[in-house]
C-alpha positions as CSV (number, residue, x, y, z in Angstrom):
1,M,128.6,104.4,72.9
2,M,125.5,105.6,71.6
3,A,124.2,102.3,70.4
4,R,125.9,101.0,73.7
5,T,123.3,103.6,75.7
6,N,120.4,102.3,73.7
7,W,120.6,99.2,74.5
8,I,120.7,99.7,78.0
9,A,118.2,101.9,78.5
10,A,116.1,99.7,76.0
11,L,116.8,96.8,78.5
12,L,116.1,98.7,81.6
13,A,112.8,99.7,80.0
14,Y,111.5,96.4,79.2
15,S,112.7,95.3,82.7
16,L,110.8,97.7,84.2
17,A,107.8,97.1,82.4
18,F,107.8,93.4,82.9
19,V,108.1,94.3,87.0
20,V,104.7,96.6,86.2
21,A,103.2,93.7,84.3
22,I,103.5,90.8,87.3
23,P,100.3,92.2,88.9
24,F,98.5,91.8,85.7
25,L,100.0,88.5,84.8
26,W,99.5,87.1,88.1
27,M,95.6,87.5,87.8
28,L,95.4,86.4,84.4
29,K,97.0,83.0,85.2
30,S,94.4,83.0,88.4
31,A,91.7,83.8,86.3
32,L,92.9,80.4,83.8
33,E,93.0,78.3,86.9
34,S,90.7,75.6,89.2
35,P,90.0,76.9,92.6
36,A,92.1,74.5,94.1
37,A,95.4,75.4,91.8
38,A,94.4,78.8,92.6
39,T,95.2,78.5,96.5
40,A,97.7,76.2,96.2
41,Y,101.3,76.4,97.9
42,P,103.6,76.2,96.4
43,P,102.0,78.2,93.5
44,A,102.1,76.9,89.8
45,L,103.5,79.0,87.3
46,L,101.3,78.5,84.5
47,P,97.5,77.9,85.0
48,D,95.9,74.5,84.7
49,G,93.6,75.8,81.9
50,A,90.7,75.0,84.2
51,F,88.9,78.5,83.7
52,I,85.3,77.4,81.9
53,E,83.6,76.9,84.5
54,T,84.8,79.9,86.6
55,F,83.8,82.4,83.9
56,R,80.4,80.9,83.4
57,T,79.4,80.9,86.8
58,I,80.9,84.8,86.8
59,L,79.1,85.7,83.9
60,F,75.9,83.7,84.4
61,E,75.5,83.6,88.0
62,T,76.3,87.1,89.4
63,R,75.1,90.5,87.9
64,L,78.2,91.3,86.4
65,F,77.4,93.0,83.1
66,H,74.9,94.6,85.1
67,W,77.4,96.4,87.7
68,L,79.9,97.0,84.8
69,L,77.1,99.1,83.2
70,N,76.3,100.7,85.9
71,S,79.9,101.8,86.3
72,F,79.8,102.9,82.7
73,L,76.9,105.2,83.2
74,V,78.5,107.0,86.8
75,S,82.4,107.5,85.1
76,T,80.7,108.5,81.7
77,I,78.1,111.1,83.5
78,S,80.3,112.1,85.9
79,T,83.0,112.9,83.4
80,L,80.4,115.1,81.3
81,V,79.5,117.2,84.4
82,A,83.2,117.6,85.5
83,L,84.1,119.0,81.7
84,S,80.8,121.0,81.8
85,I,81.8,122.8,85.0
86,G,85.8,122.5,84.7
87,I,86.0,123.8,81.0
88,P,84.2,127.5,81.7
89,A,86.3,127.5,85.3
90,A,89.9,126.7,83.7
91,Y,88.9,129.1,80.5
92,G,88.2,132.1,83.2
93,L,91.4,131.3,85.2
94,S,93.5,131.4,81.8
95,R,92.1,134.1,80.3
96,F,91.1,136.8,82.8
97,N,92.4,138.4,85.4
98,F,90.5,139.4,88.4
99,R,91.0,140.2,92.3
100,H,92.1,137.3,94.6
101,K,93.0,135.0,91.5
102,G,95.9,133.2,92.8
103,L,94.1,132.7,96.0
104,M,90.9,131.1,94.1
105,T,93.6,129.1,92.2
106,L,95.5,128.0,95.4
107,S,92.1,127.1,97.0
108,I,91.4,124.7,94.2
109,L,94.6,123.2,94.6
110,G,94.1,123.0,98.5
111,T,91.3,120.9,98.0
112,Q,93.5,117.7,97.1
113,M,95.2,117.6,100.0
114,M,92.6,116.5,102.0
115,P,92.2,112.9,101.8
116,P,88.8,111.6,100.6
117,I,87.7,109.3,103.2
118,V,88.0,111.9,105.3
119,L,84.6,113.3,103.7
120,I,82.6,110.4,103.6
121,I,80.5,110.9,106.4
122,P,79.9,114.3,105.6
123,L,79.0,113.4,102.5
124,Y,76.7,110.7,103.6
125,T,75.0,112.6,106.0
126,T,74.2,115.4,103.2
127,F,73.0,112.8,100.7
128,I,70.6,111.2,103.0
129,K,69.3,115.0,103.9
130,L,69.3,115.7,99.8
131,G,67.6,112.0,99.2
132,L,70.4,110.9,97.4
133,A,71.6,108.1,99.4
134,D,71.2,104.7,97.7
135,S,71.2,106.2,94.3
136,M,73.6,106.8,91.4
137,V,72.7,110.3,91.0
138,G,74.9,111.0,94.0
139,V,77.6,109.0,93.4
140,V,77.9,110.8,90.3
141,I,77.8,114.4,91.6
142,A,80.6,113.0,94.2
143,N,82.6,111.6,91.6
144,A,82.7,114.6,89.7
145,A,83.4,116.7,92.6
146,F,86.5,115.2,93.3
147,S,87.9,114.9,89.8
148,L,86.7,118.7,89.1
149,P,89.7,120.3,91.2
150,V,92.4,118.4,89.3
151,M,90.8,118.7,86.1
152,V,90.5,122.5,86.8
153,W,93.8,122.5,86.7
154,M,94.9,120.0,83.6
155,L,92.8,122.6,81.5
156,K,94.0,125.9,83.0
157,T,97.7,124.7,82.1
158,V,96.5,123.3,78.4
159,F,94.6,126.7,77.8
160,D,97.6,128.5,79.0
161,G,99.3,127.2,75.7
162,V,97.0,128.2,73.4
163,P,98.1,132.3,72.2
164,F,96.1,134.5,73.7
165,E,96.1,136.7,70.5
166,I,94.0,134.4,69.1
167,D,91.5,135.6,71.3
168,E,92.0,138.6,70.9
169,A,91.9,138.4,66.9
170,A,88.4,137.1,67.8
171,R,87.3,139.8,69.6
172,I,87.9,141.9,67.4
173,D,85.8,140.1,64.9
174,G,83.1,140.5,67.2
175,A,83.0,136.6,68.5
176,S,81.8,136.7,72.3
177,W,84.2,135.2,74.9
178,I,81.9,131.8,74.9
179,Y,82.0,131.4,71.3
180,I,85.7,131.8,71.6
181,A,86.2,129.4,74.1
182,A,83.7,126.6,72.4
183,R,84.8,127.0,68.8
184,I,88.6,128.2,69.2
185,V,90.1,127.3,72.3
186,V,88.6,124.0,73.1
187,P,89.1,122.8,69.8
188,L,92.8,123.9,70.0
189,S,93.0,122.2,73.2
190,L,91.2,119.0,72.2
191,P,94.3,116.5,73.5
192,G,94.3,118.2,76.9
193,V,90.6,117.8,77.3
194,I,90.9,114.4,76.0
195,A,93.4,113.6,78.6
196,A,91.4,115.4,81.6
197,S,88.1,113.5,80.7
198,I,90.1,110.2,80.6
199,F,91.2,111.1,84.3
200,S,87.7,111.7,85.5
201,F,86.8,108.8,83.9
202,L,89.1,106.1,85.2
203,N,88.9,108.1,88.8
204,A,85.4,107.2,89.0
205,W,85.3,104.0,87.4
206,D,87.9,102.6,90.0
207,E,86.6,104.5,92.9
208,F,85.1,102.0,95.8
209,M,84.9,103.3,99.0
210,L,82.1,106.2,98.6
211,A,80.4,104.1,96.2
212,R,80.2,101.2,98.6
213,T,79.0,103.9,101.7
214,L,76.1,105.1,99.4
215,L,74.9,102.3,97.7
216,R,73.1,99.0,99.3
217,T,70.6,98.2,96.9
218,V,72.2,95.5,95.0
219,D,70.7,97.2,91.3
220,Q,72.7,100.3,92.4
221,W,76.0,98.4,92.7
222,V,78.8,99.5,90.6
223,G,81.3,97.0,89.6
224,T,83.9,97.8,92.5
225,I,81.3,96.9,95.1
226,G,80.3,93.6,93.0
227,L,83.8,92.8,92.5
228,S,84.3,93.1,96.4
229,S,80.8,91.0,97.3
230,L,82.3,88.1,95.9
231,M,84.6,88.0,99.0
232,G,83.1,85.1,101.4
233,E,82.7,85.1,105.3
234,Y,84.9,81.7,105.3
235,V,86.0,80.9,102.0
236,T,87.3,83.2,98.8
237,P,87.0,82.0,95.7
238,W,89.6,83.6,94.3
239,N,89.8,82.3,90.5
240,Q,86.4,84.0,90.4
241,I,87.7,87.3,91.7
242,M,90.4,87.5,89.5
243,A,88.5,86.4,86.2
244,T,85.8,89.3,87.5
245,A,88.9,91.4,87.6
246,L,90.0,91.1,84.6
247,I,87.0,91.8,82.9
248,F,86.3,94.5,84.9
249,T,90.0,96.0,83.6
250,L,89.3,95.7,79.7
251,P,86.9,98.7,79.0
252,P,89.6,101.5,80.6
253,V,92.3,99.5,79.0
254,I,90.4,99.3,75.8
255,L,89.2,103.2,75.8
256,F,92.9,103.8,76.9
257,L,94.4,101.9,73.6
258,F,91.9,104.0,71.5
259,V,92.9,107.4,72.8
260,Q,96.3,106.6,73.7
261,K,97.8,109.3,71.2
262,Y,95.5,112.1,72.4
263,F,96.6,111.5,76.3
264,V,100.0,111.6,75.7
265,S,99.8,115.0,73.6
266,G,97.4,116.2,76.3
267,L,99.5,115.7,79.3
268,S,102.8,117.5,77.3
269,A,100.5,120.3,76.0
270,G,101.1,123.4,78.4
271,A,104.9,122.3,79.1
272,V,106.0,124.9,76.4
273,K,104.3,128.0,76.2
274,G,103.9,130.2,73.2
């Protein structure tokens, strides 16, 4: 009975994985096709293999690598900014008791109840007044601000899983709160910190609407804007778009493969306190 249950569970898991992978497989198939095959009806299940011209066009006739570099810089810097603010905030909420702590915690969570698109116009007008429009600095600040509330909640949960007795023992030895946070609690919570960092990085990497609103100069474009620019007014080269999307997807996938074990353990950190 146990073997049959495991077999059924494995079959369901593989079936679900195949269904989830269908869009990615279709993207790969379309990237390896000629323009005619990519728009043919009925579509073929296998690519025709005419992809050399497609990849030559997107690699050498567009600014794909420049856009990817901009995306990497924006995602990395916004993640570091969010971490520099989120770690102290989460540590304070986790370790200290102060007046209206619960209200402040709920207020941080409440910021996620408002759709980001509602804030696009206020942010745009604010950044114009600050001189941050058409600048990657403004996109970095905005992405860090959008990721910060969730990051604080994730890190607070992780820090709650570290016994407070460790902090008390360090305080008896004369350690400051900053030293305890930087040298004891954060290293012990490293998987959770990495998980929060990945969340912030992917959030900035995939962001489109805010970047499309703030950035106008081609040199400032990130990958999502460059990908959307391939769509023509009358003709859309779907094979080029899919090939670009495939390349744009590779960096976060490679990153996730390297830090997968930290991400999984970080998501489960704090689930059992003590």
